[in-house]
N, C-alpha and C positions, 0 to 999 in steps of 0.2 A: 504494500500500500504506500509506503514511504517513497518508493521509486516512482510510482505513478503520480503522486502529489508533486514530486520534484519536477516531473515532466510537464505537468500542468502549469507550474510556475514558469517554466521556460516558455511555454506556449503563450501565456499571458504577457510575458515580457516582450514577445514579438509585437504585440499591439501597442506597446508603450515606447517602442523605439530602441530597446536594448539590443546589443549585438550578440545575443545568444541564439543557439540553433537547437532544433529538435529534428527528429526523423519520423517519417511515416513507415510503420513496419509492414512488410509484405508477408502474409501468413504462409508458411510452408506446412503443408498437411499431407497425410498419407491417403492411400486408396487408389492411386493411379491417375488422378486428375491432374491436369496441367496447371498447377498453381502459378507457374512462371509465364503464363500465356501472353501477358502484356508488358514486355520488358521496358518499354519507354514511357509507360503511363504515369507512374508515380513521379518521375523526375519532371514531367511536363505539368502535372497538377501542382507540385511543390513550387515550381517557377511561377505559375499563374497566381497562386495564393500569395507568394512573396510580392508580386507586382501589384496585386489588387487588394490585398488585405493587410499589407505591411507586416507580414509574418517573416520569420527567419528560419524557414524550413530547409534542411539540407536536401539538395536535389539528388544525392546519391541514394540509390535504392538500398534499403536495409531489410534483409530477409531474417525472419524469426520463426522458429518452430513452435508448434502449438504447445508442446509440453515443456518448453524451455523456461528457465527462470528469467531469461532475458526478455520475455514477453512483458514483464512488469516495467521495463524501461521505456515503453511506448504508451503515449496517451491515446493513440488511435492506431488500429491495425486494419489492413485492407486484405480481403480474400477474394480471389477470382478463379476462373477456370471454366472448362467445358464439360467435365465429366464427374467421376466419382470423388467425393470427399469423405474421409473417414477419420474418426477420432478414437483412440483407445480410451479406456476408462480413466487412465491417469491423465491423458491429454484433456479430456472433457472436464475433469476436476480442476486442472490447472487453468483452463480457459474460464471456467466459472469464477474461480478465485480472482482472476484478473479483472473480469467484468464487475464483480461485486465490489472490488477495491477502487473502482472509478474509471477503469479502462473502457474503450469503445471499439466495437467491431463493425466494419462496413463490409458486407458481402455483396459482390456484384456478379450476378449470373451472366457469364460470358456465353451461355447457351448450353443447356444440358445438365446443369448443377441441381436444378430444383428437386428432383426425386431424392437427392442425397442430402441436401442442405437441411431440410425440415427434420428428418429423423435424427441426424447427427446433432443438431442444436437441441433436440429433445433430450439427448444424453447430457447436455450441459445444463439445461433448465427443464427437468421433467414436468414441472408444474406450470410452465408457460407455453403458450402457442403464439405464433406470429399473428399479428393483427394488422390490417391495412390501415395506414396512417391517413387521416383526412387531409384534404388539400389545404386546410387551415393550419396544419402543423407547422411550428416554427422552422423546421428544417427546410421548408420550401420558401421561406420568407426571411432570408438573412440579407447579405449584401445584394443578392439578386433575387428577384421576385418570380416565382413560378406558380401562378394562381391555379393552374390546372395540373399541378403535380409534376411528376418526372417527365423530362423530354424523351422523345422516342429517337434514339440514335441509330440503331440498326433494326431492320424489319423482323428478321427471324420468322416467327409464325404469324406476324402481323397483328399480334394481340396488343391491347392497351397496356402500356407500362404500369407496373404496380410498385409501390413502396410499402414494405412491410416492416414492422418493428417488434422487438421483444421488449416488454416493459417490466422492469424489475423494481419493485418498491417505488413506483411512480416515475422511474427514470428510464429513458430510452437507452438501452445498453448495446443493442444490435440493430442496425438499419440494413435491410435486405432489399436491394434494387433488382427487380425481376422484369424480363422482357424489355429491357431498356438499353443495356450494354454501355453504360457510362464509360467504363475503362477503355473500350475500343476508341471512343471519342477523345480520350486523353492522349492516345498514342501519337507518335510523329505523323505528320500529314500524309506522308507517302505510304504508310503501312496499310491503312484501310481506305485511303482516298475519300474520306468523308468531306462534305462541303465545309467551307469555313464557318458557315452558320451553325451546322451540327456540332462541329468541334467546339465552337464558342459556347453553345448551350451545355454541352457535356462538362466543360471546364467550369462554367459558372455554377452548375449544380454540384459539382465536386467541391468547389470552394465553399458553397453553402454548408455542405456536410462538415467540412473542416471547421468553419467558423462556428457552427452549431456546437461542435464538441468543445471548442475553445471557450465558449461563453455560457454554456448551460449551467 
């Protein structure tokens, strides 16, 4: 808990102009899914936040395993991929302790994660279920305003993008973005060749998530 509180202090210092840095952790998980699917995403999101939110986020990707004690060094951790995600009992316990202690997990379904995300997060919080966040939720109304919720970055199955949350003791501890693919929109322009408008929307929504974590 002390490590997370220290990270949060570093985060807040970014808004007041101090030259301290923090890092966004990329969650390394088992099960065979490609947790490494978007190698340029976090650096671009960090740079966008630094430019638009006056943060001091390190643009170097920091990988952290679910069961590692190093997890507690990050105020926010991002998970993505296309396939199976799996936690051991020990990893689920560690992730729960991290989230209870003030940490925050953003899961972005890069396509194909949904059948695995829900049961694995049930291992972490058996008593909780994902709830769809209303468009009025503060995460959609930070620096950038998204009155209709998540932007649609990639079509996939053509469904409406959904933002789900796990609420623990009144606090959003996990934000799950589904059928939206924010992370692809954070990547270098030549990777997915998204339009500048789509990339801007993805980065703005990503910045909202980061700012929400920083100021909640």
